[in-house]
Chimera marker file (.cmm) of the C-alpha trace (Angstrom):
<marker_set name="trace">
<marker id="1" x="5.110" y="19.915" z="13.168" r="1" g="1" b="0" radius="0.5"/>
<marker id="2" x="5.887" y="16.445" z="14.345" r="1" g="1" b="0" radius="0.5"/>
<marker id="3" x="5.791" y="13.382" z="11.924" r="1" g="1" b="0" radius="0.5"/>
<marker id="4" x="3.515" y="10.490" z="12.916" r="1" g="1" b="0" radius="0.5"/>
<marker id="5" x="5.493" y="7.630" z="14.198" r="1" g="1" b="0" radius="0.5"/>
<marker id="6" x="4.370" y="5.082" z="11.326" r="1" g="1" b="0" radius="0.5"/>
<marker id="7" x="3.668" y="7.217" z="8.292" r="1" g="1" b="0" radius="0.5"/>
<marker id="8" x="1.561" y="5.503" z="5.656" r="1" g="1" b="0" radius="0.5"/>
<marker id="9" x="3.117" y="4.740" z="2.311" r="1" g="1" b="0" radius="0.5"/>
<marker id="10" x="1.700" y="4.287" z="-1.285" r="1" g="1" b="0" radius="0.5"/>
<marker id="11" x="1.334" y="0.575" z="-1.953" r="1" g="1" b="0" radius="0.5"/>
<marker id="12" x="-1.004" y="-0.408" z="-4.714" r="1" g="1" b="0" radius="0.5"/>
<marker id="13" x="-0.657" y="-4.177" z="-4.475" r="1" g="1" b="0" radius="0.5"/>
<marker id="14" x="-3.310" y="-6.818" z="-4.627" r="1" g="1" b="0" radius="0.5"/>
<marker id="15" x="-4.303" y="-8.384" z="-1.183" r="1" g="1" b="0" radius="0.5"/>
<marker id="16" x="-6.584" y="-11.456" z="-0.532" r="1" g="1" b="0" radius="0.5"/>
<marker id="17" x="-9.630" y="-10.650" z="1.682" r="1" g="1" b="0" radius="0.5"/>
<marker id="18" x="-10.717" y="-13.325" z="4.067" r="1" g="1" b="0" radius="0.5"/>
<marker id="19" x="-14.150" y="-13.520" z="6.139" r="1" g="1" b="0" radius="0.5"/>
<marker id="20" x="-14.337" y="-16.119" z="8.784" r="1" g="1" b="0" radius="0.5"/>
<marker id="21" x="-11.204" y="-17.755" z="7.496" r="1" g="1" b="0" radius="0.5"/>
<marker id="22" x="-12.345" y="-17.930" z="3.743" r="1" g="1" b="0" radius="0.5"/>
<marker id="23" x="-10.811" y="-16.103" z="0.835" r="1" g="1" b="0" radius="0.5"/>
<marker id="24" x="-13.870" y="-13.955" z="-0.649" r="1" g="1" b="0" radius="0.5"/>
<marker id="25" x="-11.984" y="-11.106" z="-2.870" r="1" g="1" b="0" radius="0.5"/>
<marker id="26" x="-8.922" y="-9.946" z="-4.184" r="1" g="1" b="0" radius="0.5"/>
<marker id="27" x="-8.542" y="-6.090" z="-3.601" r="1" g="1" b="0" radius="0.5"/>
<marker id="28" x="-6.110" y="-3.384" z="-4.119" r="1" g="1" b="0" radius="0.5"/>
<marker id="29" x="-4.259" y="-2.143" z="-0.962" r="1" g="1" b="0" radius="0.5"/>
<marker id="30" x="-3.561" y="1.600" z="-1.817" r="1" g="1" b="0" radius="0.5"/>
<marker id="31" x="-1.784" y="2.815" z="1.379" r="1" g="1" b="0" radius="0.5"/>
<marker id="32" x="-0.401" y="1.146" z="4.320" r="1" g="1" b="0" radius="0.5"/>
<marker id="33" x="1.198" y="1.871" z="7.586" r="1" g="1" b="0" radius="0.5"/>
<marker id="34" x="2.232" y="-0.440" z="10.539" r="1" g="1" b="0" radius="0.5"/>
<marker id="35" x="-1.212" y="0.174" z="11.851" r="1" g="1" b="0" radius="0.5"/>
<marker id="36" x="-3.553" y="0.043" z="9.070" r="1" g="1" b="0" radius="0.5"/>
<marker id="37" x="-4.217" y="-0.498" z="5.539" r="1" g="1" b="0" radius="0.5"/>
<marker id="38" x="-6.453" y="1.354" z="2.968" r="1" g="1" b="0" radius="0.5"/>
<marker id="39" x="-8.157" y="-0.874" z="0.677" r="1" g="1" b="0" radius="0.5"/>
<marker id="40" x="-10.088" y="-0.065" z="-2.565" r="1" g="1" b="0" radius="0.5"/>
<marker id="41" x="-12.877" y="-2.804" z="-2.477" r="1" g="1" b="0" radius="0.5"/>
<marker id="42" x="-13.860" y="-4.927" z="-5.399" r="1" g="1" b="0" radius="0.5"/>
<marker id="43" x="-17.373" y="-5.683" z="-6.378" r="1" g="1" b="0" radius="0.5"/>
<marker id="44" x="-16.993" y="-9.076" z="-4.625" r="1" g="1" b="0" radius="0.5"/>
<marker id="45" x="-16.517" y="-7.580" z="-1.142" r="1" g="1" b="0" radius="0.5"/>
<marker id="46" x="-20.433" y="-7.586" z="-0.424" r="1" g="1" b="0" radius="0.5"/>
<marker id="47" x="-19.836" y="-7.111" z="3.532" r="1" g="1" b="0" radius="0.5"/>
<marker id="48" x="-16.695" y="-4.923" z="4.057" r="1" g="1" b="0" radius="0.5"/>
<marker id="49" x="-17.424" y="-4.752" z="7.838" r="1" g="1" b="0" radius="0.5"/>
<marker id="50" x="-17.114" y="-8.725" z="8.002" r="1" g="1" b="0" radius="0.5"/>
<marker id="51" x="-13.570" y="-8.597" z="6.714" r="1" g="1" b="0" radius="0.5"/>
<marker id="52" x="-11.270" y="-10.214" z="9.508" r="1" g="1" b="0" radius="0.5"/>
<marker id="53" x="-7.916" y="-10.872" z="7.662" r="1" g="1" b="0" radius="0.5"/>
<marker id="54" x="-5.928" y="-9.621" z="4.902" r="1" g="1" b="0" radius="0.5"/>
<marker id="55" x="-3.299" y="-11.519" z="3.158" r="1" g="1" b="0" radius="0.5"/>
<marker id="56" x="0.071" y="-9.669" z="1.606" r="1" g="1" b="0" radius="0.5"/>
<marker id="57" x="2.238" y="-11.492" z="-0.787" r="1" g="1" b="0" radius="0.5"/>
<marker id="58" x="5.724" y="-10.402" z="-0.701" r="1" g="1" b="0" radius="0.5"/>
<marker id="59" x="8.639" y="-11.707" z="-3.270" r="1" g="1" b="0" radius="0.5"/>
<marker id="60" x="11.887" y="-12.525" z="-1.644" r="1" g="1" b="0" radius="0.5"/>
<marker id="61" x="14.961" y="-14.263" z="-2.836" r="1" g="1" b="0" radius="0.5"/>
<marker id="62" x="13.639" y="-17.528" z="-1.478" r="1" g="1" b="0" radius="0.5"/>
<marker id="63" x="10.363" y="-17.008" z="-3.294" r="1" g="1" b="0" radius="0.5"/>
<marker id="64" x="6.842" y="-15.742" z="-2.403" r="1" g="1" b="0" radius="0.5"/>
<marker id="65" x="6.009" y="-15.080" z="1.225" r="1" g="1" b="0" radius="0.5"/>
<marker id="66" x="2.166" y="-15.066" z="2.178" r="1" g="1" b="0" radius="0.5"/>
<marker id="67" x="1.374" y="-13.179" z="5.341" r="1" g="1" b="0" radius="0.5"/>
<marker id="68" x="-2.434" y="-13.177" z="6.921" r="1" g="1" b="0" radius="0.5"/>
<marker id="69" x="-2.895" y="-10.194" z="9.137" r="1" g="1" b="0" radius="0.5"/>
<marker id="70" x="-5.873" y="-10.073" z="11.254" r="1" g="1" b="0" radius="0.5"/>
<marker id="71" x="-7.718" y="-6.826" z="10.989" r="1" g="1" b="0" radius="0.5"/>
<marker id="72" x="-10.843" y="-4.912" z="11.961" r="1" g="1" b="0" radius="0.5"/>
<marker id="73" x="-12.705" y="-2.481" z="9.539" r="1" g="1" b="0" radius="0.5"/>
<marker id="74" x="-13.114" y="0.699" z="11.257" r="1" g="1" b="0" radius="0.5"/>
<marker id="75" x="-14.311" y="2.830" z="8.295" r="1" g="1" b="0" radius="0.5"/>
<marker id="76" x="-15.896" y="2.156" z="4.914" r="1" g="1" b="0" radius="0.5"/>
<marker id="77" x="-16.602" y="5.102" z="2.360" r="1" g="1" b="0" radius="0.5"/>
<marker id="78" x="-17.700" y="4.555" z="-0.939" r="1" g="1" b="0" radius="0.5"/>
<marker id="79" x="-15.433" y="1.504" z="-2.219" r="1" g="1" b="0" radius="0.5"/>
<marker id="80" x="-12.776" y="2.381" z="0.156" r="1" g="1" b="0" radius="0.5"/>
<marker id="81" x="-12.038" y="0.782" z="3.569" r="1" g="1" b="0" radius="0.5"/>
<marker id="82" x="-9.570" y="1.242" z="6.320" r="1" g="1" b="0" radius="0.5"/>
<marker id="83" x="-8.629" y="-2.009" z="7.993" r="1" g="1" b="0" radius="0.5"/>
<marker id="84" x="-6.756" y="-1.631" z="11.264" r="1" g="1" b="0" radius="0.5"/>
<marker id="85" x="-4.258" y="-4.508" z="12.069" r="1" g="1" b="0" radius="0.5"/>
<marker id="86" x="-5.267" y="-6.689" z="15.222" r="1" g="1" b="0" radius="0.5"/>
<marker id="87" x="-2.740" y="-8.954" z="16.990" r="1" g="1" b="0" radius="0.5"/>
<marker id="88" x="-0.485" y="-9.550" z="13.893" r="1" g="1" b="0" radius="0.5"/>
<marker id="89" x="2.222" y="-12.163" z="14.389" r="1" g="1" b="0" radius="0.5"/>
<marker id="90" x="5.713" y="-10.480" z="14.903" r="1" g="1" b="0" radius="0.5"/>
<marker id="91" x="6.733" y="-12.447" z="11.402" r="1" g="1" b="0" radius="0.5"/>
<marker id="92" x="3.947" y="-10.672" z="9.544" r="1" g="1" b="0" radius="0.5"/>
<marker id="93" x="4.745" y="-7.430" z="10.935" r="1" g="1" b="0" radius="0.5"/>
<marker id="94" x="8.277" y="-7.882" z="10.000" r="1" g="1" b="0" radius="0.5"/>
<marker id="95" x="7.205" y="-8.701" z="6.542" r="1" g="1" b="0" radius="0.5"/>
<marker id="96" x="4.886" y="-5.632" z="6.299" r="1" g="1" b="0" radius="0.5"/>
<marker id="97" x="7.715" y="-3.513" z="7.552" r="1" g="1" b="0" radius="0.5"/>
<marker id="98" x="10.025" y="-4.873" z="4.722" r="1" g="1" b="0" radius="0.5"/>
<marker id="99" x="7.368" y="-4.390" z="2.159" r="1" g="1" b="0" radius="0.5"/>
<marker id="100" x="6.882" y="-0.841" z="3.171" r="1" g="1" b="0" radius="0.5"/>
<marker id="101" x="10.501" y="0.023" z="3.307" r="1" g="1" b="0" radius="0.5"/>
<marker id="102" x="10.896" y="-1.710" z="-0.314" r="1" g="1" b="0" radius="0.5"/>
<marker id="103" x="8.042" y="0.361" z="-1.700" r="1" g="1" b="0" radius="0.5"/>
<marker id="104" x="9.563" y="3.606" z="0.077" r="1" g="1" b="0" radius="0.5"/>
<marker id="105" x="12.901" y="2.981" z="-1.319" r="1" g="1" b="0" radius="0.5"/>
<marker id="106" x="11.364" y="2.327" z="-4.867" r="1" g="1" b="0" radius="0.5"/>
<marker id="107" x="9.271" y="5.423" z="-4.745" r="1" g="1" b="0" radius="0.5"/>
<marker id="108" x="12.652" y="7.664" z="-3.786" r="1" g="1" b="0" radius="0.5"/>
<marker id="109" x="14.687" y="5.819" z="-6.642" r="1" g="1" b="0" radius="0.5"/>
<marker id="110" x="11.912" y="6.552" z="-9.138" r="1" g="1" b="0" radius="0.5"/>
<marker id="111" x="11.409" y="10.258" z="-8.187" r="1" g="1" b="0" radius="0.5"/>
<marker id="112" x="14.760" y="11.572" z="-9.710" r="1" g="1" b="0" radius="0.5"/>
<marker id="113" x="13.821" y="9.887" z="-13.051" r="1" g="1" b="0" radius="0.5"/>
<marker id="114" x="10.494" y="11.554" z="-13.216" r="1" g="1" b="0" radius="0.5"/>
<marker id="115" x="12.142" y="15.012" z="-12.876" r="1" g="1" b="0" radius="0.5"/>
<marker id="116" x="14.482" y="14.423" z="-15.806" r="1" g="1" b="0" radius="0.5"/>
<marker id="117" x="11.624" y="14.042" z="-18.390" r="1" g="1" b="0" radius="0.5"/>
<link id1="1" id2="2" r="1" g="1" b="0" radius="0.2"/>
<link id1="2" id2="3" r="1" g="1" b="0" radius="0.2"/>
<link id1="3" id2="4" r="1" g="1" b="0" radius="0.2"/>
<link id1="4" id2="5" r="1" g="1" b="0" radius="0.2"/>
<link id1="5" id2="6" r="1" g="1" b="0" radius="0.2"/>
<link id1="6" id2="7" r="1" g="1" b="0" radius="0.2"/>
<link id1="7" id2="8" r="1" g="1" b="0" radius="0.2"/>
<link id1="8" id2="9" r="1" g="1" b="0" radius="0.2"/>
<link id1="9" id2="10" r="1" g="1" b="0" radius="0.2"/>
<link id1="10" id2="11" r="1" g="1" b="0" radius="0.2"/>
<link id1="11" id2="12" r="1" g="1" b="0" radius="0.2"/>
<link id1="12" id2="13" r="1" g="1" b="0" radius="0.2"/>
<link id1="13" id2="14" r="1" g="1" b="0" radius="0.2"/>
<link id1="14" id2="15" r="1" g="1" b="0" radius="0.2"/>
<link id1="15" id2="16" r="1" g="1" b="0" radius="0.2"/>
<link id1="16" id2="17" r="1" g="1" b="0" radius="0.2"/>
<link id1="17" id2="18" r="1" g="1" b="0" radius="0.2"/>
<link id1="18" id2="19" r="1" g="1" b="0" radius="0.2"/>
<link id1="19" id2="20" r="1" g="1" b="0" radius="0.2"/>
<link id1="20" id2="21" r="1" g="1" b="0" radius="0.2"/>
<link id1="21" id2="22" r="1" g="1" b="0" radius="0.2"/>
<link id1="22" id2="23" r="1" g="1" b="0" radius="0.2"/>
<link id1="23" id2="24" r="1" g="1" b="0" radius="0.2"/>
<link id1="24" id2="25" r="1" g="1" b="0" radius="0.2"/>
<link id1="25" id2="26" r="1" g="1" b="0" radius="0.2"/>
<link id1="26" id2="27" r="1" g="1" b="0" radius="0.2"/>
<link id1="27" id2="28" r="1" g="1" b="0" radius="0.2"/>
<link id1="28" id2="29" r="1" g="1" b="0" radius="0.2"/>
<link id1="29" id2="30" r="1" g="1" b="0" radius="0.2"/>
<link id1="30" id2="31" r="1" g="1" b="0" radius="0.2"/>
<link id1="31" id2="32" r="1" g="1" b="0" radius="0.2"/>
<link id1="32" id2="33" r="1" g="1" b="0" radius="0.2"/>
<link id1="33" id2="34" r="1" g="1" b="0" radius="0.2"/>
<link id1="34" id2="35" r="1" g="1" b="0" radius="0.2"/>
<link id1="35" id2="36" r="1" g="1" b="0" radius="0.2"/>
<link id1="36" id2="37" r="1" g="1" b="0" radius="0.2"/>
<link id1="37" id2="38" r="1" g="1" b="0" radius="0.2"/>
<link id1="38" id2="39" r="1" g="1" b="0" radius="0.2"/>
<link id1="39" id2="40" r="1" g="1" b="0" radius="0.2"/>
<link id1="40" id2="41" r="1" g="1" b="0" radius="0.2"/>
<link id1="41" id2="42" r="1" g="1" b="0" radius="0.2"/>
<link id1="42" id2="43" r="1" g="1" b="0" radius="0.2"/>
<link id1="43" id2="44" r="1" g="1" b="0" radius="0.2"/>
<link id1="44" id2="45" r="1" g="1" b="0" radius="0.2"/>
<link id1="45" id2="46" r="1" g="1" b="0" radius="0.2"/>
<link id1="46" id2="47" r="1" g="1" b="0" radius="0.2"/>
<link id1="47" id2="48" r="1" g="1" b="0" radius="0.2"/>
<link id1="48" id2="49" r="1" g="1" b="0" radius="0.2"/>
<link id1="49" id2="50" r="1" g="1" b="0" radius="0.2"/>
<link id1="50" id2="51" r="1" g="1" b="0" radius="0.2"/>
<link id1="51" id2="52" r="1" g="1" b="0" radius="0.2"/>
<link id1="52" id2="53" r="1" g="1" b="0" radius="0.2"/>
<link id1="53" id2="54" r="1" g="1" b="0" radius="0.2"/>
<link id1="54" id2="55" r="1" g="1" b="0" radius="0.2"/>
<link id1="55" id2="56" r="1" g="1" b="0" radius="0.2"/>
<link id1="56" id2="57" r="1" g="1" b="0" radius="0.2"/>
<link id1="57" id2="58" r="1" g="1" b="0" radius="0.2"/>
<link id1="58" id2="59" r="1" g="1" b="0" radius="0.2"/>
<link id1="59" id2="60" r="1" g="1" b="0" radius="0.2"/>
<link id1="60" id2="61" r="1" g="1" b="0" radius="0.2"/>
<link id1="61" id2="62" r="1" g="1" b="0" radius="0.2"/>
<link id1="62" id2="63" r="1" g="1" b="0" radius="0.2"/>
<link id1="63" id2="64" r="1" g="1" b="0" radius="0.2"/>
<link id1="64" id2="65" r="1" g="1" b="0" radius="0.2"/>
<link id1="65" id2="66" r="1" g="1" b="0" radius="0.2"/>
<link id1="66" id2="67" r="1" g="1" b="0" radius="0.2"/>
<link id1="67" id2="68" r="1" g="1" b="0" radius="0.2"/>
<link id1="68" id2="69" r="1" g="1" b="0" radius="0.2"/>
<link id1="69" id2="70" r="1" g="1" b="0" radius="0.2"/>
<link id1="70" id2="71" r="1" g="1" b="0" radius="0.2"/>
<link id1="71" id2="72" r="1" g="1" b="0" radius="0.2"/>
<link id1="72" id2="73" r="1" g="1" b="0" radius="0.2"/>
<link id1="73" id2="74" r="1" g="1" b="0" radius="0.2"/>
<link id1="74" id2="75" r="1" g="1" b="0" radius="0.2"/>
<link id1="75" id2="76" r="1" g="1" b="0" radius="0.2"/>
<link id1="76" id2="77" r="1" g="1" b="0" radius="0.2"/>
<link id1="77" id2="78" r="1" g="1" b="0" radius="0.2"/>
<link id1="78" id2="79" r="1" g="1" b="0" radius="0.2"/>
<link id1="79" id2="80" r="1" g="1" b="0" radius="0.2"/>
<link id1="80" id2="81" r="1" g="1" b="0" radius="0.2"/>
<link id1="81" id2="82" r="1" g="1" b="0" radius="0.2"/>
<link id1="82" id2="83" r="1" g="1" b="0" radius="0.2"/>
<link id1="83" id2="84" r="1" g="1" b="0" radius="0.2"/>
<link id1="84" id2="85" r="1" g="1" b="0" radius="0.2"/>
<link id1="85" id2="86" r="1" g="1" b="0" radius="0.2"/>
<link id1="86" id2="87" r="1" g="1" b="0" radius="0.2"/>
<link id1="87" id2="88" r="1" g="1" b="0" radius="0.2"/>
<link id1="88" id2="89" r="1" g="1" b="0" radius="0.2"/>
<link id1="89" id2="90" r="1" g="1" b="0" radius="0.2"/>
<link id1="90" id2="91" r="1" g="1" b="0" radius="0.2"/>
<link id1="91" id2="92" r="1" g="1" b="0" radius="0.2"/>
<link id1="92" id2="93" r="1" g="1" b="0" radius="0.2"/>
<link id1="93" id2="94" r="1" g="1" b="0" radius="0.2"/>
<link id1="94" id2="95" r="1" g="1" b="0" radius="0.2"/>
<link id1="95" id2="96" r="1" g="1" b="0" radius="0.2"/>
<link id1="96" id2="97" r="1" g="1" b="0" radius="0.2"/>
<link id1="97" id2="98" r="1" g="1" b="0" radius="0.2"/>
<link id1="98" id2="99" r="1" g="1" b="0" radius="0.2"/>
<link id1="99" id2="100" r="1" g="1" b="0" radius="0.2"/>
<link id1="100" id2="101" r="1" g="1" b="0" radius="0.2"/>
<link id1="101" id2="102" r="1" g="1" b="0" radius="0.2"/>
<link id1="102" id2="103" r="1" g="1" b="0" radius="0.2"/>
<link id1="103" id2="104" r="1" g="1" b="0" radius="0.2"/>
<link id1="104" id2="105" r="1" g="1" b="0" radius="0.2"/>
<link id1="105" id2="106" r="1" g="1" b="0" radius="0.2"/>
<link id1="106" id2="107" r="1" g="1" b="0" radius="0.2"/>
<link id1="107" id2="108" r="1" g="1" b="0" radius="0.2"/>
<link id1="108" id2="109" r="1" g="1" b="0" radius="0.2"/>
<link id1="109" id2="110" r="1" g="1" b="0" radius="0.2"/>
<link id1="110" id2="111" r="1" g="1" b="0" radius="0.2"/>
<link id1="111" id2="112" r="1" g="1" b="0" radius="0.2"/>
<link id1="112" id2="113" r="1" g="1" b="0" radius="0.2"/>
<link id1="113" id2="114" r="1" g="1" b="0" radius="0.2"/>
<link id1="114" id2="115" r="1" g="1" b="0" radius="0.2"/>
<link id1="115" id2="116" r="1" g="1" b="0" radius="0.2"/>
<link id1="116" id2="117" r="1" g="1" b="0" radius="0.2"/>
</marker_set>
């Protein structure tokens, strides 16, 4: 069985949701890949299909980096939405890749500790 080219990773981080350039809600991004983000919508997200940008914040040695990625919501089920990235800048995609790699490494490092309990 072949693996997907861009597997999704557990993320569980706050993201800012934008509609027409305005921040409308803070939500939790549960899973992410290079193509899409699964978001647990907050009560403030009244029109999930109107979401057009998601802002990720990443802590680096130089401080906080904020990256807004254009998205299109293609599926909403209950309070979960799948947002597919649309024409994101190379810098934002680089930050997303780094964030996913950091989370993947953190998950791998935590796994052996869980087995020792």
